C-alpha positions in Angstrom: -102.8 -127.2 88.5 -99.0 -127.6 88.2 -97.1 -125.0 90.3 -93.4 -124.4 89.9 -91.6 -122.5 92.7 -88.5 -120.4 92.1 -86.4 -123.1 93.6 -87.6 -125.5 90.9 -89.8 -127.5 93.2 -93.0 -128.5 91.3 -96.3 -129.5 93.0 -99.8 -130.2 91.9 -102.2 -127.9 93.9 -105.8 -126.9 93.9 -106.5 -123.6 92.1 -108.0 -122.3 95.3 -104.5 -122.0 96.8 -103.6 -118.7 95.2 -100.4 -117.0 96.5 -102.5 -114.1 97.9 -104.7 -116.5 99.9 -101.7 -118.4 101.2 -99.7 -115.3 102.0 -102.7 -113.9 103.9 -102.8 -117.1 106.0 -99.1 -116.9 106.6 -99.3 -113.3 107.6 -102.1 -114.0 110.1 -100.1 -116.9 111.5 -96.8 -115.0 112.0 -98.7 -112.1 113.6 -99.8 -114.2 116.6 -98.0 -113.3 119.9 -96.1 -116.6 120.1 -94.9 -116.4 116.5 -93.9 -112.8 117.0 -91.7 -113.9 119.9 -90.1 -117.1 118.6 -90.9 -117.0 114.9 -92.2 -119.9 112.8 -90.4 -122.8 111.2 -91.4 -124.8 108.1 -92.7 -127.5 110.3 -94.9 -125.0 112.2 -96.2 -123.7 108.8 -96.8 -127.3 107.7 -99.1 -128.0 110.6 -100.9 -124.7 110.4 -101.3 -124.4 106.6 -102.0 -128.1 106.1 -99.3 -128.4 103.3 -96.5 -130.9 103.0 -93.2 -129.7 104.6 -91.5 -128.9 101.3 -94.5 -126.9 100.1 -94.8 -125.0 103.4 -91.1 -124.1 103.2 -91.4 -123.0 99.6 -94.3 -120.7 100.5 -92.3 -119.2 103.4 -89.4 -118.5 101.1 -91.8 -117.0 98.5 -93.4 -114.8 101.3 -89.8 -113.7 102.2 -89.1 -112.9 98.6 -92.3 -110.7 98.6 -91.0 -108.8 101.6 -93.7 -110.2 104.0 -91.3 -112.2 106.1 -87.7 -112.1 107.1 -85.6 -115.1 108.3 -83.2 -115.9 111.0 -80.7 -118.8 110.4 -79.5 -120.5 113.5 -78.0 -123.9 114.4 -81.6 -125.0 114.9 -82.5 -124.1 111.3 -84.5 -121.5 109.5 -87.0 -119.4 111.5 -89.3 -116.8 109.9 -90.7 -113.6 111.4 -93.0 -111.0 110.1 -91.1 -108.2 108.3 -91.6 -105.1 110.3 -89.8 -102.9 107.8 -91.1 -103.9 104.4 -90.5 -100.5 102.9 -86.7 -101.1 103.2 -86.7 -104.0 100.8 -85.0 -103.1 97.6 -84.7 -106.2 95.5 -83.7 -108.3 98.5 -81.1 -105.8 99.8 -81.9 -104.2 103.1 -80.7 -100.7 104.0 
C-alpha cells in the first residue's frame, strides 16, 4: 500500500507494517539498557527495524509526534530517547 508521512515522504509498504506494530517495535528497542543510555539514531533504527534509512527516520519522527519518543539534537545529529514524561505532551509543547 502507499503510505504518506507527515513530511510528505511517500513509500510503498506491506500492510503488515501498521503504525502500532512499528511503534511497539521502536518502544521495545529504545527501552533496552544501551538505548536508554545513549539513545538511538535513524541508522540504528534502520538496522534494527529493517527499513530504509529515510523510512526509519520517518517512523522515529512519527513516534515522537505521538509522544512515545523525545529527541536530542547535537552536532552528531538527531538522537531519540524513550519519552519518560508522556503525560506532559500537549500538542507538542512540554510543560
